[in-house]
N, C-alpha and C positions, 0 to 999 in steps of 0.2 A: 568454783571451789566453795567449800562450806565444812563447818564443823558438825561432827556426829553428834546428836541431841543427847545422847546417853554416855558414850565414852570419850567425853572432853573433861578430864578432871583439872581442876583449878591447881590442884597440887601436883599434878603430873609433871614428870621431868623429861619426857620424849615425845615428839610428835611424829606419828605414821602417817604417810601419805599414801592414799589406795584411790586408782580410777575406777570408777563406777563406770558401766557401759551405757547408762541412761541419765546419771545425775553429774557426770563431770567428775572431779577430784573432790575426795573427802578426807577430811582430817581428823586424826584421833589423837587426843593428848593422854598420854598413858605414864605407867610407872615404869622406869628404865630397869630397875632392879629385878622386877618380875619378868618383863620380856627377856633381858639379858641372861637370866637363870634358866628360862625354858627354851628359848628360840636359838637355835645354832646360827640361822639366817642373821638374825639382829645382831649377835654376837659378832659375826663376820663382817657386817656391814660397818659396825661401830669402832671395831679395831683395825679396820683396814684404812680407816681414813677417807673412804670414798663418799662418805656421807657427811653432810654440815653437822656442826655441833647440835647432839640431840634431836635430830631430825633424820628420817629415814624414809625414803621413797621405794616402794615395793615396785620392782620393775614390771613392767605390762607382760613381759614375756615369760614372767613366772606362771601366769595365768589363774593368779589369785582374785577370787570373785568376792566382792564386797560383802555379800550376803555371808559367804563361808567365813571371813574375817569377823564378821560380828558374831557368828555362832562361836567361833573360837574365843572371842572375848567374853561371851555370856559364861563360857566354861570357866576360864581363867579367873574371872572376877565372881564366880559362884552365883551369878544371876539364874543361869540355867546349865547346871554342871551335867556332864556325862553320867548317864545312870541306867539302869534295867528298864526304867520307865520313859527313857527319852524317846521321841520320835524318829523314825528312820531319816527324815531330813536333816535333822540336826546332828546325828551320828555320822551321816555321810559327809555333810559339809565340814565336820571337825577332821574326820580321817583324811580329806582332800587337802585341807590347808595346813595340817601339821605334817605332812609327807615330806620326805627328804628333798622332793623336787619344787616344793613351795616353801613354807615358813620354817620347816625343819624342826620340830619340837618332838624328840624321840619319845619322852615319856608319854606324852599326850597322845601320839600316834598309836604307841601301843596299846593305851587304853581303848582309844576309839576303835582299834582293831577288834579287841576282845569283845565290846559290846556290839559291834557289827556282826561278828561271827554268831554271838550268841542270838541274833535275830533270826537265824536262818538253821534250824535243827535238822538233822539228817536222819536218812533211813536205818536199817530197812523196815523198822515201823513207821505207819503213816505219821506226817507231820503236816503243820500249817506254816506258811510263809506270808509276810506282808505283801499280798498280791499285786498291790497298785505300785511297786517298786521294784519288780523283779529285773526289768531291763537294766535300769541304772545300777542295781545291785551286781548283776553280771558284768557290767562294764568296770565296775571298781574291783570285783574279784579278779578279772584279767589284769588291770592296771597294777593293781598292789600284790598280785601273785598269792592269792588265798584258796589254794587248791582243796581244802578241806570242805568247803562248802558249795564248790562248783556243781558236782553232779545234783544235789538236791535243788538247786536253782533251776537248772536246765529242766528237771523234773517237774517243778512247778510251773514252768512256763509252758510245757507240752500239756499239762493236765489241767490248768486252771485258767489259760489266756489263749487268745488268738495271736499266736506269734508270727503268723504270716500275714502281711498287707496285700490288698488289691493294687495293682500298679498305679491305677488313678488315684489312689488314696495316699501315696507316698508324700511326704512332705520334709524334705532335708533339712528344714529350719528346725523339726522337732526330732531329728535322729540323735541317738546317744553319741556324744563326741567321745574321742579318744581318751580324754581326762576324766571319764566318767559323769560329766554334766548333762544334764537334759538339755533339750532344745531351748530355743529363745521364747516361744511362745508361753503367755500367761497361763494357758491350760494345755500343756503340750501332749500330743498323741505320739507317744515314745515309740521308736522304730528301733527294731533289732539290726545290726550290721548283717550284711548277707552271709558271712561265715557262720554267724551264730544261728541264723535262720536254718542254714544247711544242717548244723548239728542238730537242731532240734526235729527237723525232719527225719533225720537217722535215727535219733532216740525214739521217735514215734513209730517208726516202721519197725524197729526191732522188738519194741513193746507189744505190738498188736501181733506180729508173727509168732512170738513166743508164748504170749498169754491166750490167745484165742482158743487153740486146742484144749488148754488146762480148763479154761472157763467153760468150754461148750461140752466137756465130756464127764458125765457122772462118774467119780471115782469108784475104784473096785475096793472090797474089803476081804479080809479072810473068811468072813461069814456071809452066807447067801442071803440071811434075813437083812443084814444091814445094807449089803450091796442093792437089795431090793428097794430098801428105803430111799437110798441116794437116786435110784432109777425112776422112782415115783415122785419125789420131792424136788429134785435138781432143777427141774424147769421153773416150777412156780416160786421157789425160795432163792434161786441164784441167777438163773439166765434172765428171767423177765425184769428183775430189778436192774440187773446189769444192763441189758439193753436200753431202759428208760433213762439211766443214770450214765451212759457213756463208761459203763466200768470195764470194757474191754481195753480202754486207754489208761485206767486208774488201778492198774495191779495191786500196789501196796493197800490202798484203801478197800478195794473189792475182796482181796483176801482176808483182811481183817473183820469186814463184814460178814464173811461165810464163817470165820471163827466164831463169832458171836452169835450165830444162830443156836437156838437151843436144841441141838440134834439130839441129845437124850430123849427129850419130850417128843421128838418126832419119830422115835422108835429104835435109834442106835444104840447098841450096848456100850458101857462106859469103857471097855477096852478100845472100841473101835473111835468113840469120841476122842479119846486121848491121843491115839496114833494118827488121825488124820489132822487133828489140831498141831502136832508136830510137823506134820508133812506139810502143812498150809505155811506155818512159820518158817520152815526149810525153803519152801518157794518163794516167800518174800526175800528171804537173804539170797537165794539164787538170782532172783531177777535184780537185785541192788548190785550185786557184783558184775552181772552182765552188762550193766548200763555203761561200765567203763570202755567196753567193747564197741557198744552202739554208738557211743559218743565220739 
């Protein structure tokens, strides 16, 4: 048993006891009025009479991790509040510990959810996600039912990560847990559950089968001269870069790259440039919509 070095306030009015997996039980001396106002769990424990006066034990079956509780206190005491600049690990910890299944802080959970969603922009325009946390993010999306960013995270997994592991590399200690927590290793190699691996395979297959003929076929235009430009330039300006950068597996990015080529300087007329840009944008939207079927 030990007192937390930061969150033990001499003027605190309530003691929170939490069990650490490695360090035994940790005591926090906090301010009851703050916790009672924010946490339905604390309200229930104090009002039910199941806790000793001004002392609350967090039941181990809630699955509250000490590091998540500390992240929550950093937010509540304004040492490291939720913000647009907060790191993923901080937002994810607060999202978990504030959830109805853990300490149940509705207002905090809503804020954490909003910041979490903002970290994962969606298509059909190309986007960038925090790639080192995709597996954990997907588990949290499933756990807290956040469908608005689910498709984009799957797309990022397929296009930016090795989502499949060799059988002899599997380490169950480092697998994503159902509560969205990473494995126990200090440097975990996170592994997707089999059902998500299958979804990634399905998405990859759908993308490649749909986008390959689009990518490797020079487009036609109403003007013979412009069609000839595509026939002459498509290999060097589109296909070769796509092959070197695995562009067939990254359709949103590849189509955006095609749109950014100065086709007018290559000889296309203004009307054809405008028409083809609209078509490539439409293709991005079509692929984004079809991903729902491929998943």
